[in-house]
C-alpha positions as CSV (number, residue, x, y, z in Angstrom):
1,M,-32.0,99.9,-28.6
2,T,-29.6,100.6,-31.2
3,T,-26.4,98.3,-31.8
4,T,-23.6,99.9,-31.7
5,T,-19.9,99.0,-31.6
6,E,-19.2,101.3,-28.9
7,T,-22.3,99.5,-26.8
8,Y,-20.7,96.3,-27.6
9,G,-16.8,96.5,-28.0
10,V,-16.8,94.8,-31.2
11,D,-14.0,95.9,-33.8
12,P,-15.5,95.2,-37.4
13,T,-11.7,94.6,-38.8
14,P,-11.5,91.2,-39.7
15,T,-8.2,90.2,-38.0
16,P,-7.2,86.9,-37.7
17,L,-7.8,86.9,-33.8
18,A,-11.3,88.8,-34.5
19,L,-12.1,85.7,-37.0
20,L,-11.1,83.1,-34.6
21,L,-13.3,84.3,-31.7
22,L,-16.0,84.4,-34.4
23,G,-15.6,81.3,-35.1
24,R,-14.6,81.7,-38.6
25,E,-10.9,80.6,-38.4
26,A,-9.1,77.6,-37.1
27,D,-6.6,76.8,-33.7
28,P,-5.2,73.7,-35.4
29,N,-3.0,73.6,-32.4
30,S,-5.8,73.6,-29.8
31,E,-8.7,72.1,-31.5
32,R,-10.3,69.1,-31.6
33,G,-11.1,68.9,-35.6
34,V,-12.8,71.6,-37.9
35,E,-12.7,69.6,-41.0
36,C,-16.2,68.0,-42.4
37,P,-16.3,65.6,-44.8
38,G,-18.3,66.3,-48.0
39,D,-18.8,69.9,-48.8
40,L,-19.1,72.4,-46.1
41,P,-21.5,75.2,-47.4
42,A,-20.2,78.2,-48.3
43,A,-21.0,81.2,-45.4
44,S,-21.8,83.5,-48.8
45,D,-24.6,81.0,-49.9
46,P,-27.6,83.2,-50.3
47,D,-30.0,79.8,-50.0
48,L,-28.3,78.1,-46.7
49,V,-31.5,79.4,-44.5
50,E,-33.9,78.0,-47.5
51,R,-31.5,75.1,-47.5
52,A,-32.1,74.6,-43.7
53,R,-35.6,74.8,-43.5
54,A,-36.1,72.7,-46.2
55,A,-33.5,70.0,-44.7
56,K,-35.2,70.4,-41.1
57,A,-38.9,70.0,-42.8
58,A,-37.6,66.6,-45.0
59,L,-36.3,65.0,-41.3
60,G,-39.5,66.3,-39.2
61,D,-40.2,64.9,-36.2
62,R,-36.9,62.5,-36.4
63,V,-34.4,65.4,-36.0
64,F,-34.8,67.7,-32.2
65,I,-32.3,70.5,-32.8
66,L,-30.8,72.0,-29.6
67,G,-29.8,75.8,-29.3
68,H,-27.8,76.8,-26.6
69,H,-28.5,80.4,-25.4
70,Y,-25.1,81.5,-26.4
71,Q,-25.4,80.4,-30.2
72,R,-25.7,82.8,-33.0
73,D,-29.4,84.3,-34.0
74,E,-28.6,82.3,-37.3
75,V,-28.3,79.1,-35.9
76,I,-31.7,80.0,-32.9
77,E,-33.9,80.7,-35.7
78,F,-33.9,76.5,-36.4
79,A,-34.0,75.4,-32.6
80,D,-36.8,73.4,-31.6
81,V,-35.7,74.7,-27.9
82,T,-33.5,76.9,-26.4
83,G,-31.9,77.1,-23.2
84,D,-28.9,76.3,-20.7
85,S,-26.7,73.1,-21.0
86,F,-28.8,71.0,-18.3
87,K,-32.3,71.8,-19.5
88,L,-31.2,71.4,-23.1
89,A,-30.0,67.7,-22.5
90,R,-33.3,67.1,-20.4
91,D,-35.2,68.6,-22.9
92,A,-33.8,65.8,-25.4
93,A,-34.2,63.4,-23.0
94,A,-37.9,64.2,-23.0
95,R,-38.1,63.3,-26.8
96,P,-37.3,59.9,-27.4
97,E,-39.4,59.4,-30.9
98,A,-36.5,61.8,-32.2
99,E,-34.0,59.5,-33.7
100,Y,-31.3,62.7,-33.7
101,I,-30.6,65.0,-31.3
102,V,-28.7,68.0,-33.3
103,F,-26.9,69.8,-30.4
104,C,-25.9,73.4,-31.3
105,G,-23.5,73.9,-28.1
106,V,-20.1,72.6,-27.2
107,H,-18.8,69.0,-26.5
108,F,-19.4,68.3,-23.1
109,M,-23.4,69.4,-23.6
110,A,-23.5,67.1,-26.4
111,E,-21.9,64.5,-24.0
112,S,-24.4,64.7,-21.6
113,A,-27.4,64.5,-23.9
114,D,-26.1,61.3,-25.0
115,I,-25.9,60.3,-21.1
116,L,-29.6,61.3,-20.8
117,T,-30.8,60.2,-23.7
118,G,-31.9,56.8,-24.9
119,P,-29.8,54.4,-26.7
120,A,-32.0,54.5,-30.3
121,Q,-31.4,58.0,-30.4
122,Q,-28.3,59.9,-31.5
123,V,-26.5,63.3,-30.5
124,I,-25.0,65.1,-33.4
125,L,-22.3,67.9,-32.8
126,P,-22.2,70.3,-36.3
127,D,-18.4,70.8,-35.4
128,L,-16.7,69.2,-33.2
129,A,-14.5,71.7,-32.6
130,A,-17.0,72.9,-30.7
131,G,-15.2,72.4,-27.3
132,C,-15.1,74.2,-23.7
133,S,-12.2,76.0,-22.5
134,M,-13.1,75.6,-18.6
135,A,-14.0,71.7,-19.7
136,D,-10.7,71.0,-21.0
137,M,-8.9,72.9,-17.8
138,A,-9.6,69.3,-15.9
139,T,-8.6,66.3,-17.4
140,A,-9.4,62.6,-16.0
141,E,-5.9,62.1,-15.0
142,Q,-5.6,65.5,-13.5
143,V,-8.1,64.5,-11.4
144,A,-6.9,61.1,-10.7
145,E,-3.9,62.7,-9.3
146,C,-5.5,65.5,-6.9
147,W,-7.5,62.9,-5.4
148,D,-4.0,60.9,-4.9
149,V,-3.2,64.2,-3.3
150,L,-5.8,64.4,-1.0
151,T,-5.6,60.7,0.0
152,D,-1.9,61.5,1.1
153,A,-3.1,64.3,3.5
154,G,-5.5,61.9,4.8
155,I,-8.5,64.1,3.9
156,A,-9.9,62.1,0.6
157,D,-12.2,60.3,2.6
158,V,-14.1,63.5,4.3
159,T,-14.2,65.0,0.4
160,V,-17.2,65.2,-1.3
161,P,-16.2,66.2,-4.8
162,V,-19.0,68.7,-6.9
163,S,-18.8,69.2,-10.4
164,Y,-20.0,72.0,-12.6
165,M,-22.4,70.5,-15.5
166,N,-19.4,72.5,-17.5
167,S,-17.2,69.5,-17.5
168,S,-16.6,66.5,-19.5
169,A,-18.4,63.4,-19.2
170,D,-15.2,62.0,-17.7
171,I,-15.4,64.1,-14.9
172,K,-18.4,63.5,-14.0
173,A,-17.8,60.2,-14.2
174,F,-14.9,60.4,-11.5
175,T,-17.6,63.0,-9.6
176,G,-19.7,59.7,-9.6
177,K,-18.1,57.3,-8.9
178,H,-16.6,59.3,-5.4
179,G,-20.3,59.9,-4.2
180,G,-20.5,63.5,-5.2
181,T,-22.8,65.3,-7.5
182,I,-23.2,67.9,-9.9
183,C,-24.5,71.0,-10.0
184,T,-25.5,74.2,-12.3
185,S,-25.0,77.6,-11.6
186,S,-28.6,78.0,-10.5
187,N,-28.5,75.0,-7.8
188,A,-24.8,75.1,-6.9
189,E,-26.0,76.4,-3.1
190,R,-27.9,73.3,-2.6
191,A,-25.6,71.1,-4.1
192,L,-22.6,72.7,-2.0
193,E,-25.2,72.1,1.3
194,W,-25.6,68.6,0.4
195,A,-22.1,67.8,-0.2
196,F,-21.2,69.5,3.5
197,E,-23.5,67.3,4.8
198,Q,-22.1,64.1,3.3
199,G,-18.4,65.3,4.3
200,Q,-16.4,67.9,5.7
201,K,-14.7,69.4,2.5
202,V,-15.4,69.7,-1.0
203,L,-13.9,69.1,-3.9
204,F,-15.2,71.9,-6.6
205,L,-14.8,71.4,-10.3
206,P,-13.8,72.5,-12.4
207,D,-14.8,76.5,-12.4
208,Q,-13.0,78.2,-9.3
209,H,-14.9,81.2,-9.3
210,L,-18.5,80.1,-9.4
211,G,-17.3,77.7,-6.6
212,R,-15.7,80.6,-4.5
213,N,-18.5,83.0,-5.2
214,T,-21.2,80.5,-3.8
215,A,-19.2,79.2,-0.9
216,V,-18.5,82.9,0.2
217,R,-21.5,84.9,-1.2
218,E,-24.3,82.5,-0.6
219,M,-23.3,80.2,2.3
220,G,-21.2,82.5,4.8
221,L,-17.9,80.8,4.3
222,S,-14.4,83.3,3.9
223,L,-12.3,83.5,1.6
224,D,-10.0,82.1,3.9
225,D,-12.0,78.4,3.9
226,C,-10.6,78.1,0.2
227,V,-7.7,77.1,-1.2
228,L,-6.8,76.8,-5.1
229,Y,-6.0,73.5,-6.6
230,N,-2.9,74.1,-9.9
231,P,-3.2,70.5,-11.6
232,H,0.2,72.0,-13.1
233,K,1.8,72.2,-9.6
234,P,3.5,69.2,-7.6
235,N,0.6,68.6,-5.2
236,G,-1.7,71.5,-6.4
237,G,0.5,74.1,-5.2
238,L,-0.6,73.2,-2.0
239,T,0.5,71.8,1.7
240,E,-0.9,69.3,3.6
241,Q,-1.7,71.6,6.4
242,Q,-3.1,74.2,3.6
243,L,-5.7,71.1,2.3
244,R,-6.7,69.8,6.0
245,D,-7.7,73.4,6.5
246,A,-9.3,74.6,3.8
247,K,-13.3,73.9,3.6
248,M,-13.5,74.4,-0.3
249,I,-10.7,73.3,-2.6
250,L,-11.4,74.9,-5.7
251,W,-9.6,73.8,-9.0
252,R,-7.5,76.2,-10.9
253,G,-10.6,76.5,-13.8
254,H,-12.6,79.3,-15.2
255,C,-14.7,80.3,-17.9
256,S,-12.5,82.2,-21.0
257,V,-15.6,84.5,-21.5
258,H,-17.2,85.3,-17.6
259,G,-13.3,85.8,-16.9
260,R,-12.6,88.4,-18.9
261,F,-15.2,90.8,-16.9
262,S,-13.0,93.1,-14.3
263,L,-13.6,95.6,-11.3
264,D,-12.5,98.3,-14.4
265,S,-15.5,96.7,-16.8
266,V,-17.6,97.7,-13.6
267,N,-16.6,100.8,-12.4
268,D,-16.6,102.5,-15.9
269,V,-20.0,101.1,-17.0
270,R,-21.3,102.8,-13.8
271,A,-19.3,106.3,-14.8
272,R,-20.4,106.2,-18.4
273,I,-24.4,105.5,-17.5
274,P,-25.7,106.6,-14.2
275,G,-28.2,104.5,-12.6
276,V,-27.4,101.2,-14.2
277,T,-28.0,98.1,-12.8
278,V,-25.0,95.4,-13.0
279,L,-25.9,92.0,-13.4
280,V,-23.7,89.3,-13.8
281,H,-23.1,85.5,-14.2
282,P,-21.5,84.1,-11.1
283,E,-18.8,82.3,-13.2
284,C,-17.3,86.2,-12.8
285,K,-14.3,86.5,-10.7
286,H,-15.1,87.1,-7.0
287,E,-14.7,91.1,-6.8
288,V,-16.9,91.0,-9.8
289,V,-19.9,89.4,-8.4
290,S,-19.2,91.6,-5.5
291,A,-19.3,94.6,-7.2
292,A,-22.4,94.0,-9.3
293,D,-26.0,94.5,-8.2
294,M,-27.1,91.4,-8.9
295,V,-25.5,87.7,-9.9
296,G,-27.3,85.0,-11.4
297,S,-27.3,82.1,-14.2
298,T,-28.1,82.3,-17.5
299,E,-31.8,81.5,-17.0
300,Y,-32.1,84.3,-13.8
301,I,-30.5,87.3,-16.2
302,I,-33.1,86.5,-18.5
303,K,-35.9,86.3,-16.5
304,A,-34.8,89.6,-14.7
305,L,-34.8,91.4,-18.1
306,D,-38.0,90.2,-19.1
307,A,-39.6,91.6,-15.4
308,A,-37.4,94.8,-15.7
309,E,-38.9,97.9,-15.6
310,P,-39.2,99.9,-19.0
311,G,-36.6,102.9,-19.2
312,S,-34.3,101.2,-16.9
313,K,-30.7,100.3,-17.6
314,W,-29.1,97.2,-17.1
315,A,-24.8,96.5,-18.0
316,I,-24.7,92.3,-18.2
317,G,-22.0,90.4,-17.8
318,T,-22.1,87.2,-19.9
319,E,-21.8,86.0,-23.4
320,L,-22.2,88.8,-26.1
321,N,-24.3,86.7,-28.1
322,L,-27.4,86.5,-25.3
323,V,-26.5,90.2,-24.3
324,R,-27.2,91.5,-27.6
325,R,-30.3,89.3,-28.2
326,L,-31.5,90.6,-25.0
327,A,-31.1,94.3,-26.1
328,K,-33.2,93.5,-29.2
329,A,-35.8,91.5,-27.1
330,H,-36.3,94.8,-24.6
331,P,-36.1,97.8,-26.6
332,D,-38.1,99.6,-24.1
333,K,-35.0,99.1,-21.7
334,E,-31.3,100.0,-21.9
335,V,-29.0,97.0,-22.6
336,V,-25.2,96.9,-22.9
337,F,-22.4,94.5,-22.4
338,L,-20.5,95.0,-19.6
339,D,-16.8,95.6,-21.0
340,R,-16.2,97.2,-24.0
341,A,-14.4,94.6,-25.2
342,V,-15.6,91.6,-27.5
343,C,-16.6,88.7,-25.6
344,F,-17.8,85.9,-28.1
345,C,-17.3,82.3,-26.8
346,S,-15.4,81.1,-29.5
347,T,-15.9,77.7,-29.7
348,M,-19.7,78.1,-29.1
349,N,-19.5,80.5,-32.0
350,R,-18.2,77.8,-34.5
351,I,-21.3,76.5,-34.7
352,D,-22.8,78.5,-37.8
353,L,-25.2,78.0,-40.3
354,P,-23.2,76.1,-42.8
355,H,-22.5,73.7,-40.5
356,L,-25.9,73.1,-39.4
357,V,-26.9,73.3,-43.1
358,W,-24.1,70.7,-43.6
359,A,-25.0,68.4,-40.4
360,L,-28.9,68.4,-41.4
361,E,-28.5,67.7,-45.0
362,S,-25.8,64.6,-43.9
363,L,-29.0,63.3,-42.2
364,V,-31.7,63.7,-45.1
365,E,-29.1,62.0,-47.2
366,G,-28.6,58.7,-44.7
367,R,-25.3,60.2,-43.2
368,V,-25.4,60.6,-39.5
369,P,-22.1,62.6,-38.8
370,N,-20.5,64.0,-35.6
371,V,-22.3,61.6,-33.4
372,I,-20.9,62.1,-29.7
373,T,-21.0,59.0,-27.8
374,V,-20.0,58.2,-24.3
375,D,-18.9,54.7,-23.4
376,P,-20.7,52.8,-20.8
377,E,-18.7,52.5,-18.0
378,T,-18.8,56.6,-18.0
379,E,-22.1,57.0,-18.5
380,K,-22.8,54.7,-15.4
381,Y,-21.1,56.8,-13.1
382,A,-22.0,60.2,-15.0
383,K,-25.3,59.4,-14.7
384,A,-25.0,58.6,-11.3
385,A,-23.6,61.7,-10.3
386,L,-26.1,63.7,-12.4
387,D,-29.0,61.2,-10.5
388,R,-27.9,63.1,-7.5
389,M,-28.4,66.4,-8.2
390,L,-31.8,65.4,-9.9
391,A,-32.6,64.3,-6.4
392,L,-31.5,67.8,-4.8
393,P,-34.7,69.1,-2.9
């Protein structure tokens, strides 16, 4: 299939907003920091690919490079393994001989890798500005305040926290400390089943859409069983009675990429491409998921395209880098992006080839940049929550 601007809705004009979305500019008011000590190679350097190859070869088995599915092709080329965040963290833990884990993803993913890898291993994030807007929508202070609200309502002792993998180490630690578990988009249903075996209610953090979609679509709960806790309002914007009546207390968080898809997107692509199969990620809004033909995790989406019949037509509702890669990998199928507008993950796109080269060459020179370290107390409880997930049948 030929990639066109019409297919993907990519505006070729390099506006400041477009450059920010592509990870080529910075927003100092919202990002952790974008400066690299030393010289960051220019993106126009024609030797970048060769420099990356040379640095990786010089490091040999001492380095293990992880590439999330949403990364740019130029970065994926150098990844030893690709996958979703949890798979990559486990892959890193399975390589204890690697001194350096270079995580081409975002901050919470590198934290999870640090929690699961050994003490002799160091996890490196090539650009500290590669964060996650969803993970940042739930802070430790906000969640502690929420738990106080649940306590005052007399329901904390029957509420089990379930946190999405796309959360900070602090939130994972809160979850572990209060007897909860972590989930991925692949095992959210099983995690919720387990949680309801332990208690009467679930506090689902931080993605409201995955929690709602799983509870309603997969488990038969109703939308009325779900309430939305807004950390920016007193008592989450809810009455004590609403909290007592609810089965699912959903945190007001979302993915800035998947949250862009709308019911109009689905209707538009069906009108443009008769016979198209709409396949979306469960982080999409409930009305989008309800209108789609198929719903599943990133790994599910990849496997569905691999198994699809030649000549079939697909509209995919997930991050644009992955959709473009799937289109290239399946030229015998028509694979398009669900929405006409650009939908890169802006912070994920901050990991580019110049940052990867800079990180690898720093390691070759004996400098270890941008090490992500989770403190022992946080690691203890976060790992308890992750271990509960790993123990799920």
